[in-house]
Steps between C-alpha positions, in 0.01 A plus 500: 500500500578127508355474851181677391465265203557199723237621748250559220559151362461347847175692554365387163592139577336522842183651352485225237537239776211659689284509188566130436392412851175690458451342158553159656235574761255622237559183296434289808180691577386457141535123537311512831225702327460219248467248782237706677332553164468122467336485842259778406409331173438165671286668765286678240467176302372306801270786590360499150419127490358476854132579546533622861808706582629489758346161586286466810673518839797690354386859537773762531498778755568852378576700816843364595625470137386858433693626803798295387474650151495854636810425708693343212408762240583780745839341562589565135478873568695462824788313338514764227553765768804299607640497147441875472676553832820321397512702179518805727784324683271455802599156625308536826186593307541197275544276802188641662278449194640154425444395860137611478465308171643187663250529784213542254617195305518294819150614600372395156648151541358472850159600365527232235579236764200611705283475191621146429423395857144635487387397151359162598617316187829359379696479179339173392137592574424583135655660193430852625673444833792340318539805276450733796770350720741447212482857372486681834766271647735550206447874523562485876833331426590794276403745774727310739789520252434873457506538876839329511629737230385802700658365818820438300502862389453615860780271619742627237407861564657473846841533332595865449509592132353171377203687353500859381343732244731354235509138620158351566428231241421245773235730641345552157492126433321434829248769411439360151445152640259634762297687238476177302367316806238772549385496138461121506294524819266757346427254218460213747269701721287594201472140379461316828297748702337772292381267222341268755244774557377437146405133503 
């Protein structure tokens, strides 16, 4: 009876520790949302006070960013399959889906680099280009961090029993962060690319 009580208390303490880690992540993401919100507000302000937006010689291309968007948004579904797999105690399945997500994230970053190299204007060309590089670059940094988190999960999953159906908070945190990155990109894509169609 005493052993059962002790185990129950340990499980409750462990669950509370997991919940605090997730809460910490959510608090961090909330602060990052405010930072991105400031970027969005500044961008809309400059757009509103500028007669021609984007200014001449700073046109944005839609094809590559659209492909990139499809890849990144699709990766949110892929990473969720990995989370669902570990909850079935399928470590191999989780590793497979997280590996695919990591590849998709790397392809997105590569696509962003290619876009930067082919734009024909730099960060200091005008206020639009400054906003463009600042927001997409800052988001790219977050994608890179998310990629590191996913690779960290894959590295830790090599140890037998490290993740299971009852012990997978690290996997969930990586997934939450990746969904955040995707949501921010959808807003960025709408502001920087879609809205440019309506000058």
